C-alpha positions as CSV (number, residue, x, y, z in Angstrom):
1,M,7.3,-18.9,9.2
2,N,7.4,-22.6,9.5
3,A,7.6,-24.2,6.0
4,D,4.2,-26.5,6.5
5,E,2.4,-23.3,8.1
6,D,-0.6,-22.1,5.7
7,V,0.0,-18.3,4.7
8,T,-2.0,-15.5,6.0
9,Q,-2.6,-11.6,4.4
10,I,-4.6,-8.9,5.5
11,T,-4.5,-5.9,3.7
12,I,-6.1,-2.7,4.9
13,V,-7.8,-0.2,2.5
14,D,-8.5,3.0,3.2
15,T,-10.8,4.6,1.7
16,E,-13.9,7.5,2.0
17,P,-17.0,6.8,3.5
18,S,-18.6,7.7,-0.1
19,T,-17.2,5.0,-2.0
20,Q,-16.7,2.0,0.7
21,T,-19.7,0.1,-0.9
22,E,-18.0,0.1,-4.4
23,V,-14.6,-0.7,-2.6
24,L,-15.9,-3.8,-1.0
25,S,-17.9,-5.0,-4.1
26,L,-14.8,-5.0,-6.2
27,M,-13.1,-6.6,-3.1
28,K,-16.0,-9.1,-2.9
29,A,-15.6,-9.9,-6.9
30,R,-12.1,-10.5,-6.4
31,A,-12.6,-12.8,-3.7
32,H,-14.9,-15.3,-5.4
33,F,-11.6,-15.0,-8.3
34,M,-9.4,-16.2,-5.4
35,A,-11.7,-18.9,-4.0
36,A,-11.0,-20.3,-7.6
37,Q,-7.1,-20.5,-7.6
38,P,-5.2,-23.6,-6.1
39,G,-3.7,-23.3,-2.3
40,F,-7.0,-21.0,-1.5
41,I,-8.1,-21.8,2.0
42,S,-10.3,-18.7,3.2
43,I,-11.4,-15.1,2.8
44,N,-13.4,-12.6,5.2
45,L,-13.8,-9.0,4.4
46,Y,-14.6,-6.8,6.7
47,R,-16.4,-3.2,6.7
48,S,-15.8,-0.7,9.5
49,Q,-18.6,1.0,10.9
50,D,-17.3,4.6,10.1
51,G,-16.9,3.9,6.2
52,R,-13.6,4.7,6.5
53,R,-11.9,0.9,5.9
54,V,-12.2,-2.3,4.2
55,I,-10.3,-6.0,5.2
56,N,-9.4,-8.5,3.8
57,H,-8.1,-11.4,5.5
58,V,-7.3,-14.3,3.2
59,R,-5.4,-17.7,3.9
60,W,-3.4,-19.7,1.5
61,T,-1.6,-22.8,1.7
62,D,1.6,-21.3,0.2
63,N,3.3,-18.4,-0.7
64,D,4.0,-18.9,-4.4
65,S,-0.1,-20.1,-4.5
66,L,-0.6,-16.3,-3.1
67,R,2.2,-14.8,-5.8
68,S,0.3,-16.8,-8.5
69,A,-3.2,-15.7,-7.7
70,H,-2.3,-11.9,-7.3
71,R,0.2,-12.2,-10.6
72,S,-3.2,-13.6,-13.0
73,P,-4.1,-11.1,-15.4
74,E,-7.9,-11.7,-14.4
75,F,-7.1,-10.4,-11.0
76,R,-5.1,-7.2,-12.1
77,D,-7.7,-6.8,-14.4
78,Q,-9.4,-3.9,-12.5
79,W,-6.5,-2.6,-10.3
80,S,-6.4,1.0,-11.5
81,K,-10.1,1.3,-10.8
82,F,-9.7,-0.1,-7.4
83,D,-6.4,2.2,-6.4
84,K,-8.8,5.2,-7.8
85,L,-11.2,4.2,-5.3
86,A,-8.6,3.6,-2.3
87,D,-6.7,6.3,-0.5
88,D,-3.8,3.7,0.9
89,I,-3.9,-0.1,0.2
90,D,-1.5,-2.0,2.7
91,P,-0.9,-6.0,2.4
92,H,1.3,-7.5,4.5
93,L,1.6,-11.3,5.6
94,Y,0.9,-12.8,9.5
95,E,1.7,-15.3,11.0
96,A,-1.3,-16.9,14.1
97,T,0.1,-16.2,17.7
98,C,-3.2,-17.2,19.4
99,S,-6.2,-18.6,17.8
100,L,-9.5,-19.3,20.6
101,P,-12.8,-20.9,19.6
């Protein structure tokens, strides 16, 4: 990763259709917290039509800002509840290779 590129994290959350709305609600609350943190650029949340996934696409100016936000007590406060609602949480960092308008 080039030092002057921003950081993109995409997290895929697997859940049951019966809990997708609650997972998305919790992720929206976290998104509002993240948006107020230093280094935050943008966030998009997506829900699958079958109710089984929520995707979080978030961009940060740098890795240190991303790590700092994830380590904050306010962010981690409801982590155990989130873990109980989600079947699997799969976060990864990505580099954009193609972007079209």
